[in-house]
C-alpha positions in Angstrom: -9.1 14.7 -10.3 -5.1 14.9 -11.0 -2.4 13.8 -8.7 1.3 13.9 -8.0 3.9 11.7 -9.4 6.7 10.2 -7.1 9.2 12.3 -9.2 7.8 15.7 -8.7 7.4 14.9 -5.1 11.6 14.1 -5.0 12.2 16.9 -7.4 10.2 19.0 -4.3 12.6 17.4 -2.2 15.5 18.6 -4.3 14.5 21.7 -4.7 13.7 22.4 -0.7 17.0 20.6 0.6 19.0 22.8 -1.7 18.0 25.7 -0.5 19.1 25.2 1.9 22.2 23.6 2.0 21.0 19.9 3.2 21.6 16.7 1.6 19.2 15.4 -1.1 18.7 11.3 0.0 16.0 9.1 -0.7 15.5 6.7 2.1 12.3 5.2 1.4 11.3 5.1 -2.2 8.8 2.6 -1.8 6.9 4.2 0.8 6.7 7.4 -1.2 5.6 5.9 -4.3 3.1 3.7 -1.5 1.2 6.9 0.1 0.9 8.9 -3.8 -0.7 5.4 -4.9 -3.1 5.5 -1.8 -3.7 8.8 -2.0 -5.7 8.0 -5.6 -7.6 5.8 -4.0 -8.5 7.3 -0.8 -12.4 8.3 0.1 -13.4 7.6 -3.6 -16.7 7.0 -1.0 -17.1 10.7 -0.8 -20.0 11.6 -3.3 -18.7 15.7 -2.7 -15.4 16.6 -5.0 -14.0 18.9 -2.3 -14.9 17.0 0.8 -13.0 14.3 -1.7 -10.1 16.9 -2.5 -9.6 17.9 1.0 -9.7 14.4 2.8 -6.9 13.2 0.0 -4.9 16.3 0.8 -5.5 15.5 4.8 -4.3 11.6 3.8 -1.3 13.2 1.6 0.6 15.3 4.2 -0.2 13.2 7.4 1.5 9.9 5.6 4.0 11.6 3.7 4.8 14.0 7.6 4.4 11.7 9.7 5.4 8.1 8.6 6.9 7.7 5.1 9.8 8.9 6.0 10.6 8.8 2.3 14.4 11.3 2.4 16.9 12.1 5.2 16.0 15.8 5.0 13.3 18.3 4.1 10.0 15.4 4.5 7.8 17.9 6.6 8.9 21.1 3.7 8.4 18.2 1.2 4.6 17.0 2.6 3.7 20.6 2.2 3.9 21.7 -0.6 3.2 18.5 -2.4 0.1 18.7 -0.7 -0.1 22.7 -1.7 0.9 21.1 -5.3 -2.3 19.0 -4.9 -4.6 21.1 -3.9 -3.0 23.5 -6.6 -3.5 20.8 -9.3 -7.3 20.4 -8.6 -8.1 24.5 -8.8 -7.7 24.9 -5.0 -5.4 26.8 -3.0 -4.6 26.9 1.3 -4.3 30.0 2.9 -2.9 30.1 6.5 0.3 32.3 7.6 3.8 30.9 7.5 4.1 30.5 11.5 0.9 28.4 11.7 1.6 26.1 9.1 5.2 25.8 10.6 3.4 24.4 13.9 0.9 22.6 12.3 3.3 20.7 10.0 5.3 19.4 13.9 2.3 18.0 15.6 1.5 16.0 12.5 4.8 15.1 12.6 5.0 14.4 16.1 1.5 12.2 15.3 -0.5 15.0 17.9 -3.2 16.0 15.1 -5.4 13.0 14.1 -6.8 12.9 10.0 -9.8 14.3 11.0 -8.1 17.2 12.7 -6.5 17.5 9.7 -9.1 17.6 7.3 -10.7 20.4 9.3 -8.0 22.4 9.5 -7.8 21.9 5.9 -11.6 22.5 4.9 -11.1 25.6 7.3 -7.7 27.0 5.0 -8.7 25.9 1.6 -10.4 27.4 -0.8 -11.3 27.0 -4.6 -9.0 29.2 -7.1 
């Protein structure tokens, strides 16, 4: 399984914030490192490769959105881009309408979706390339 490097995620945020004219400020690099590293170990007991990938993707999107607070701005958009890239690196892609993505990311950020609910959502919206 292929994983994201911290520098790549920081680059995603730099790109996202520049597109919206926002400052790019890393405020909690240690949190970002922690959650990226923990994603490598999360769900390793799952035998099914696809299920393990979805659980790891859910871990990433949840923690980068809800509690990492790695950047001063663009955390939800960065978390989404990081998760989509993680899936693509591993030959999967997520298909969802933009409005639903925005709504779902807001719910994750507000703590209104559990990890289980996020796993179910990703499983429905993610397909092998």
